[in-house]
VEXBATOR-176648 format. One record per residue (C-alpha): x, y, z. Coordinates in steps of 0.1 Angstrom, whole numbers, plus 5000, padded with zeros to 4 digits. Layout:
BEGIN
XYZ...
//
This chain:
BEGIN
337907882702340707602688339107292674341407002686341906722665340606472689336706602686334706382662334806722636335406492605332006292610330006612612327606552582328006942565330806742551328306572530326706842513330306822490328706502472327606562436324306442421326106182402327306032436324306092454322105932427324405632429324205592469320005652464317805362481314305332472311905602487309205552512306005472502304405802516307106022508306106402502308906612488309506952510308607352495312507362495313407082473310307212450311907542446315507402441314007192418311807482398315307692398317307462381314207382355314307732347317807692331317207652291316407382277314707242306311707472307310807142285310006872302311706622277315006782284315106792321314206412320316806322292319406522317318106302349318205992330321906072327321905962364319405752364316905932384312905992377311606302386310606172420313706022427315606372422313306532444314006312468317806352468317106752472314706692501317706472521319606672546323406592547322806352577320806132559323506112530326106062551324305752567324105612530328005672527328705512557332105542555334705882554335205982514338905972503339006322502337506422539340506112550343306362529341706682544341706522581345906422576346706772559344206942594346806782616349706922602348607262609350907342642354107142624356807402611357507222581359507492557359307502518360007792495357107972475357608112438357708502434354508462418352908372449354908542476352308662502352508992504350009262508350009372470349509032455346908742457350008562478348008762509345808522514348708222511349108192548345608062553346207782532349707672550348407302562347707182525351107362509353307162537351206822532352106892495355706962503355606652524354606402501356606542474359806482494358506162501357706052463361106172451363106042477361505722466362405762432366505822437365305492460364105292427366205442399369805532418371105772397368806042389369306352364368306582393369406712423366306542445365506852469365907122444363606952420361206932449361607352453360707332410357707152411356207252438356607622424352807642404350607472431350607782454349207992424346607682414345107682449344608042451343108002422340307802438340407942474340708302464336908412458335608252491338408382509337608782497333808722502334108622537336808912544334009142533331508972557333409012585334309352579330509422575329509232602332509442624334609142634337909282624339609452647342809702640342910072636343410052595342509872567345609702563345509602600342409462595343109252566346309082584343509032613341608812592344608642575345408562611341808442620342508192594345908072594346708092633343207982645340207802632339008032607340207812579338407502593335007722595335207852561336307482547333007322569330407592553332307542522332507192519332807152479335907402484337207172507336706882486338207102455341407202475341906822486341706682450343606932438346906872457346106502453346006522413348706762412351006522433350506252414350906442381354206552392355906222406354306082373356506322351359606292375359005852369358505902334362106162331364005842349362405602335363405712296366505912302369205702284366505722252366406082259370106122258370605942230367706092208368306442219371306492234373906312218377406352225376506622250376306612289373106832299374206822334371306842364367606902357367807262370364307382360360607242353357907462340354607302343351307422338352107502301348507492287344907342301344807042325343306682311343206362324343306422359345506752357348006612333349406932313352407022290356007052307359307212300362307092311365707252317369007122319372507292335374107332304370907512287369507212268365807222272362706972263359006942259357206682281353706582270351006382283349906222256350406012226353106142201351805862173350306152152353406362153355706122141353806052112353106412104357006462102357506192080354806382058356906652061359806462050358006312018356906672008360606802009361706471992358906571964360706951958359107151983360607461984361607622008361907322028360007222061362307132087360706852114360906792146362806572168361006382194360306082215357105862218356505662245352905542237350505742263353306022265356206132249359306432243359706712220362606922210362207262226361807532199362807832208361508172193364208382173364708672152364908732112367508932101366408992069363209042045364108692024363808522056360408682067359308592033360408232034358908192065355208292052355608092020356407772049353107932065351207842029352407552024351707432061348407562055347607312018348907032041346607072073343907152046344806802033344806662067341406802078342907012107341507202132342607402161346007602148345707892168348308162177349407892210350407642184352607782164356407902176358108152149361508012151363908242124362408162091361007842102357507842116357007502140353407352143353807232186350207062188349506812165346306662180343706842162344906662128342406452108339206572126335906332118332706442112329506432128325906402111324306742116320506742120319807092128322107392135323607662113325507472092322707212082320207502077322607682056324507502031327207812022328307772058329107362051331707522024333607752045333507502075335407242049337407532039341307612047339507872072338607572097342107492103342607822127345907952111343808212092343308552104339908542118338108782139335908572168333108662196332909002181329609202192327909562199330509622226333309472215335209442185336409042185339608902188342108742165344008412183344608252148348208112141349008382114347008702127346808712162348608982180349508982217347709332234344009252221341709292248340408962264336708842251335508792285336108992314337908812341338208832381340709082392341509102428341609472436342609652469344509392480346009392516343009582524339709482541338509672512339509392492337509292466337109122425336009332396335409182364337509322337338709272302342509212301345309242272346108882262349708772254348708502223352608362223355508372200354008272169354808562145358008652130359908932140362809132116365309252137363609252169360409452154356909292143356009262105353109342093351509012081349509172056352009222036352908892032349208742020350708681984353908472002351308252018349208221982352508091967353707901996350007741997349807671955353007501954352707271982348807221968350207131932352906881949350206721967347506741940350006551917351006261938347306181952347805851951351105821970349606051997346505871999348905562011350505772035347605872056346605562057350205542084348105722103345005502106345405422145346905732156344605922188343606242177341406522200338306602188337006952193333406942201333207262219335107622226337407562250336507882262333107752273334907522295337007752313334507992319332407722334335407602354336107972366332708022376332507692394335307832422332408072430331408082466327708032456328507702443330907582468328807492499326507252479327807002452324107022436324807392430328007302412326507052390323507312385326107552370327907262352324107182330324507492312326307282287322807142280322007502262322007452225321207092228318107152208319907272178323007022185321506682202324206492198326006712221323806552250326106262250329206412259327606592290328006342314332006312304332306692306331106682339333606442351335906652337334606972351334206842386338006692384339107052379340206972340339207122304337006842291339106672266337206362240339306172215339405912191341305682165341905822126339805542109337605522142333805612142333705602180334705862205336305782238336006032269338906102291338305842315338105552286334205582284333205472246330505682227329705452199329105552162329305912173330906022138329505942107333105982088336305912104339006162100341005912075337905872053337206292050340906372045341106082016338006201999339506592007342506521982340606301958338806651953342006841947341507031915342107411900338807461909339007401944342507601945341007891931338507891956341007811985343408101975340008311978339708242012343108312020342608692009339308692020340208622057343108872059340309112055339609042091343109202100341409542094339309722113336909982097337710092058341410142067343209942038340709962015342809921980342510231958342410271919344610421895342410541871344110661837345011051823344310971791340511041775338710721759335510691743333410421759329210301743326510151761327409851744330909851759329009931796326309631787329309411779331309501810328109431835327509101818331309011827330309061861327408821857329308581841332008581872328708551900327708231878330708091882331108151920327908071929327207761951324307601937322307341961318807181965317707501988319007741962322207931947324608111972327708291972330408352000331408722009333408942030330909122054331209432077330409382113329209652133330609922117334009742130335309442116335209192086334008892087334108612054330708472060327908332029325808612017322808662037319608792025319809182027319909422001323209552012325709272014323208982007321408781984318709061979321109311960322809001940319108921929318509281922321309301896321109001880317409051874318009391861321009251838318808971827316109231815318609451806321109231785318609001777320308791793318108451801320908291822321208551846317208561852317608211860320208251886318308521903315208271907317508001919319008301942315208411952314808071961317408091986316408402000312908232009314607942021316608172048314308362056311708092065314807982089315408312102311808322110311908032128315008122151313408452155316508612140315208862118316209162125315909572118313609742094315509922070316009902033319609772030319709572063316309452074312609382064312909712044315009502015312709212012309909512004312009671982313409371965310009181955308509511946311209541914311309171904307409221906307709491880310509331862309108981855305409121853304608941884301809031908302308791932305508931942303809231954301709011973304908861988306509251996303209312011303609012033306109182050304209472063302909282098306309222108307309582100304709712119305409462148309209572148308709962145309010032180312609812188314010072159316710232175318810282138316410492122318810562094318510442058320710112061318509952092315810182104312810332096313810592066315110332047311810102054309810422042311710452007311510072006307510092012306710401990308110221962305509941969303210201970303610351939303910021924300509921941298710241951297410011987296410232010297810002040301310022027300810432029299610372064302910142073305010422059303310672078303810502110307710502103307510842097305610912129308510682148310710912139309211192143308711082181312410982181313911302169316211502192316511872195319612002188320912372188319812382148317112182140317011782149318811472149318811092156320910952180321810622169324110292187326610442161327310752179325811002208326111252184323611272158325211192122325311342089325311162058323010922038323810572050323110662087322410982090320311302087320611302046318911012040316211042071315311422058314811262017312810982030310711192051310111462023309111142002306611072026305311402026304811431988303211061989300511212017300511542020301111572057303311882064304911792096306711512075308011822055308712022087310611772100312911722069313412102066314712022103316711782097318511962067318912272091320912032117323511902091323612222075325012342108327612072106329512182076332612272075333912532051337612462053337012112042333712202018332111872038330211742060332011552090331611162096331011152135330810772138332210672169335010392154337910192167340910442170339010782165338111002194335211232199337811502195339011392160337411542130336811282101335711362062334611132040333311162002330910901996327510791995327610652026329310942048330111282033329711482003328411271976325811091994324411472007324911581972322311281966319911361990319611721983319011701945316211421954314911711976315011961948311111891932310212021970312512211989314712411959316512711971319312871970320812742000320112371989321412451953324812581970324812281993324912081958327312291942329512231973329111871976329711801939333012021937334511831969333311501951334911571919337911681941338311361962336011141952337110931926340510701928339010521959337710191945335110061925332710001950328910171952329010241992332210421998333910401960333910581925331010431915328610531946330110921938329710911899326310841907325811181924327011361893324811141872322011261888323111601886324011581848320011461847318411721866320812031857321211951823324312141821327311971796329912001819328411731844327511521814331311561800332311451837330411181838331311011804334711081812335010911847332710601829335410571809338010571831336510361856335710121825339710101816340710041854338209751857339609591826343509711838343109651873340109381879337609491899339009671932336209611958334809831987336509562013339809572023342909471999339909521977339309121977336409041956333008961972329808941953327609191974325409501960326909771983330709671983331209401956330709291924326809301921327009701928329809721902327409561879324609761885326310071883327609971845323709881839322610251854325110401829324210211802320710241805319910591830316510621819315210231825317310181857316210311889318910471912319410181941321410411960318510681961316110361966314210471936311110261928310910101897310610221861310610141827309509811829306009851849
//
């Protein structure tokens, strides 16, 4: 049926469902005295309040207060039908008037070109474009008129009017499709399911649907049902036309200055290319554009003030004058107040290693400058590599102010403040973000990010285009991160190889800034009135919300879109200051923009994209922060920042790739217990220097593995493996064995931090796991040992206090292993049981044993445990059967129940069945990045492979001594000797962890050859520490404080070698001895 233009179709009430909550609230009248909400309104309100944090009444009241509504008034609005809304509005809204004009063109023949990306062929999303033809005709018509008016106003213009209309028009079809596509696909599928599509093939039926939308009145019917979509399409078109004509008007206005500034003594010819939409849109659809002229010249247009850019280029020149080498190359730009023009920087190749080295030295220099300027958000898209020169092309996030935090991670954990104030915050350094159990994360940093990484979110992808089976599926896509990394003769270079070049550049510029503190402070005041952007929420969150707001489920009624945008309230319980932003964020998202906030460098107020002022939002201005930062420049701060730089580069490595190797001396040297104690004492002193003291105790920063995949720079947590528990254990033993009171005192300070952090973790419900190295077992083990060392029975009570939590979390355990699961928990509990002989402790340990037995999988030989690390049960001590079997055997010894002994035997049998005669080792079966299941990998370490399995079997000899067990020990020790040294110094997968197996064998078997080997390797490792420093178990051997990978573990190993009878084996999770 043909809907005639003269019918009163534009006065139908259904259009008014497109109004937002803010607009409806503004139009509201007094409620009738006897008014009662209907059931549908109550259901809508309930659904809204089910979103966090609205389950708490006060938060929903505060949300309603942003639109000046009481709860009853809100229910009244929900009860309104569209006709009542229409009656209150009285006049047609502007977007509906424009839609009427668009619809009037549907039978007109206005021709316009389409860009390749939007061609309406059946194999691309452009196949849906014919349905939007009236919108495209209206845009072309209005753009032509607008450009013609510019020609009339300015006369000689630097472009051909007709050609430039086509250039400007190119991006609009894609923008409209992004908003329209999901609804069109849904309606296509509804029509198919209902049998309303004619045609013999899926392709014919698809074309019938497009014909229905394009040539009949299908589009009108669709837009009337999805009134919010109708409004979005019209307002997108309106904003786009305004922004395109504004850009061209500014070009005409500034043309003479542009020529003089960028093209002196040149004739660029006519403008022949405009790439719009470069980056996110802000402030009414405005975005960066790149303009290209006939003779090759190019220019970048930025719709914001460039005053900050002007002052930064001046700072670069000042640095050059102060001896910065290699020198920075400032950019040429033209600031026009609320917009400006910048020279186009083209990505170019390097032709020599020396040029690459200079590039990275300059990046190090930029890093020092940005650190002084309290910068943020310098990710890959904001850097361009042009030969040996890196260029920072978006400077709006310099001189960031500070918010006073009353809650959240930085408030609760002081060490996070140190990271947040370090060079890491800038965004240039490699940093893997958004990693999780199913996703290894992504690095989008200005130095480390590489194209070809998978996107953090699954994005909607249109599949089976051109058929009536077309549908949208969410998939991760490969990311193109830009042109920020240098290339050498067309090939990518390994940024890791240039870490020390970055360090050198950073150090050189840091010294210039430190030397010139007073002058630099004066230079910084020039920035005081510059406008900067405040990045208060990740842009990704806005992008995902905006994308979801084009889903048909929220395009029928504006209130549904508002409810979606109210996800911005999530987290306000912990970040109450974010509440003040949400109204402005709503407005920007409704306009199709990424929300944007700005301030002045010397201001405490925040400004929304619409100019609304949020007073006293900041507790410290960007200028104050930067001046304070520069005043604190010192050699001590420099050393800490250099550590952060080196530590950040570990995130570029997955798994244990690029873990540094040792060079062990060949000659034999004598080493005494006193030498070993002194080396351990030196590590204690190093931890004293690295400590971060605060009112809640003491802590450290470290490099931490996450999900067996990636490495992160984080504060030391509370666990035994990487965290404070392991560091405290070492310091406490060092204090006792070496009579070092300062180390005992530091251990007590760090213990205070552990208690504080655990209280916070309980508060947020984030206590995780029950294992001995990562989980609740860590605290049982630590407090048990401290109770023995310090002769303090209250610490035993503290260890026992974790029993209810362990019992509660036991059924959730899917790790099962020594690190994070029940096997480790058993070992920790048995340590406590041996110290206290408390039946309750043994009872919980037995429950852990029963959990292991109930979770075991029968294998072709023996039993195993499937974990999140692998579908196949693992071998080895840390995550596999070796560690689990030993814990079950110890449980048998403690309680005498044969079922644990039998399970231990079966666990050994499974592991034994996987022994490789060729490798004389057991395979590492973990599912790791870059490793297929067909590939067998073999490690020689405590965690996986021969060394840890040797330890496990040695621990079993007292109960399961037989020829096969001894043969396995012999094979494991031989493999450890051949391939287990010259790795790194760590306990987990390094030489000191492997040496523990030999030490235990020498104690158990009393063989001179083992004892001699222990002495020889101990001496060699001590010499390697003296010559190379400690090479940790993290990539590049970067210093980290923890037990299993870092300094504390090396120190503990040295203590154990110095006093093996007094020091328990932490790798076997032995109970305390010698001090009880």
